[in-house]
C-alpha positions in Angstrom: 0.0 0.0 0.0 1.2 3.5 -0.7 2.7 5.2 2.4 1.8 8.6 1.0 -1.1 10.0 2.9 -2.7 11.6 -0.2 -5.8 9.9 -1.3 -5.2 9.9 -5.0 -7.9 7.4 -6.0 -10.7 8.6 -3.7 -11.1 5.5 -1.5 -14.1 5.8 0.7 -14.1 2.7 2.8 -12.3 2.5 6.2 -10.1 -0.4 7.1 -12.0 -3.5 8.2 -12.7 -3.6 11.9 -11.8 -7.0 13.6 -9.5 -7.9 10.7 -7.2 -10.0 13.0 -10.1 -12.2 14.3 -11.5 -12.4 10.8 -8.1 -13.6 9.4 -7.9 -16.3 12.0 -11.4 -17.4 11.1 -10.7 -17.4 7.4 -7.5 -19.5 7.9 -9.5 -22.1 9.8 -12.1 -22.2 7.1 -9.4 -22.5 4.4 -9.8 -26.3 4.5 -13.0 -27.7 3.0 -13.7 -30.3 5.7 -13.6 -27.6 8.4 -16.0 -25.5 6.3 -18.4 -28.4 6.0 -18.1 -29.2 9.7 -18.9 -25.6 10.7 -21.9 -25.3 8.5 -23.2 -28.7 9.6 -22.9 -27.7 13.3 -24.5 -24.3 12.5 -27.5 -26.0 11.0 -28.3 -28.0 14.2 -30.6 -26.8 17.0 -28.5 -28.4 19.7 -24.8 -29.0 20.3 -23.4 -31.9 18.3 -21.5 -34.8 19.7 -18.1 -35.4 18.0 -19.1 -39.1 17.8 -21.9 -38.2 15.4 -19.6 -36.4 13.1 -17.1 -39.2 12.5 -19.2 -41.3 10.2 -20.5 -38.3 8.2 -17.0 -37.3 7.1 -15.3 -40.7 6.8 -12.4 -39.4 8.9 -10.6 -41.0 11.7 -11.6 -39.7 15.2 -8.1 -38.1 15.7 -8.4 -36.3 12.3 -11.9 -35.0 13.1 -10.7 -33.9 16.5 -7.9 -31.9 14.9 -10.4 -30.1 12.6 -12.7 -29.4 15.6 -9.7 -28.1 17.6 -8.8 -25.7 14.8 -12.3 -24.4 14.5 -12.5 -23.9 18.3 -9.1 -22.1 18.4 -10.4 -19.8 15.7 -13.3 -18.9 18.0 -16.0 -20.5 15.8 -17.0 -23.3 18.1 -17.8 -23.7 21.8 -17.4 -27.1 23.4 -18.6 -28.9 26.5 -17.6 -32.3 27.8 -20.5 -34.8 27.9 -19.1 -37.9 29.6 -16.5 -39.4 27.3 -17.4 -37.2 24.3 -17.3 -33.5 23.6 -20.3 -31.6 22.3 -19.8 -28.7 19.9 -21.9 -25.7 19.1 -21.4 -22.5 17.2 -19.7 -19.6 19.1 -22.2 -16.9 18.3 -20.0 -13.8 18.4 -17.3 -14.9 15.9 -19.9 -16.7 13.7 -21.8 -13.4 13.6 -18.6 -11.6 12.6 -18.1 -14.1 9.8 -21.7 -13.6 8.6 -21.4 -9.8 8.7 -18.1 -9.9 6.7 -19.7 -12.2 4.1 -22.7 -9.9 3.8 -20.4 -6.9 3.5 -18.3 -8.5 0.8 -21.4 -9.8 -1.1 -23.0 -6.3 -0.9 -19.9 -4.7 -2.4 -20.2 -6.6 -5.7 -22.7 -5.2 -8.3 -23.4 -8.6 -9.8 -22.7 -12.2 -8.6 -20.0 -13.9 -10.6 -21.1 -17.1 -12.3 -18.7 -20.0 -12.3 -19.1 -22.7 -14.9 
């Protein structure tokens, strides 16, 4: 970015608030399995047991646990121990941040891009 303070091109938008949190979220969602896990959990009314996710993704339990850990560390999931298993639910604040960002990006495009 130009270090010059002159605004030669007339930019009107301010820098994105919460960019660090959003970058962490985007990094976590950069893997398709984690994206699928997040949206599956988001679609549920109650917290999801990790044991129910294993057969849906044809992953080993340690691999699934790794994906869940990454999503939790990014602040997208909350967890609670339920006996031997852990139940996962959407962490509302960061999920809302992701939704707001996507709406903002989608609203900045005049027409959706069609991909063949």
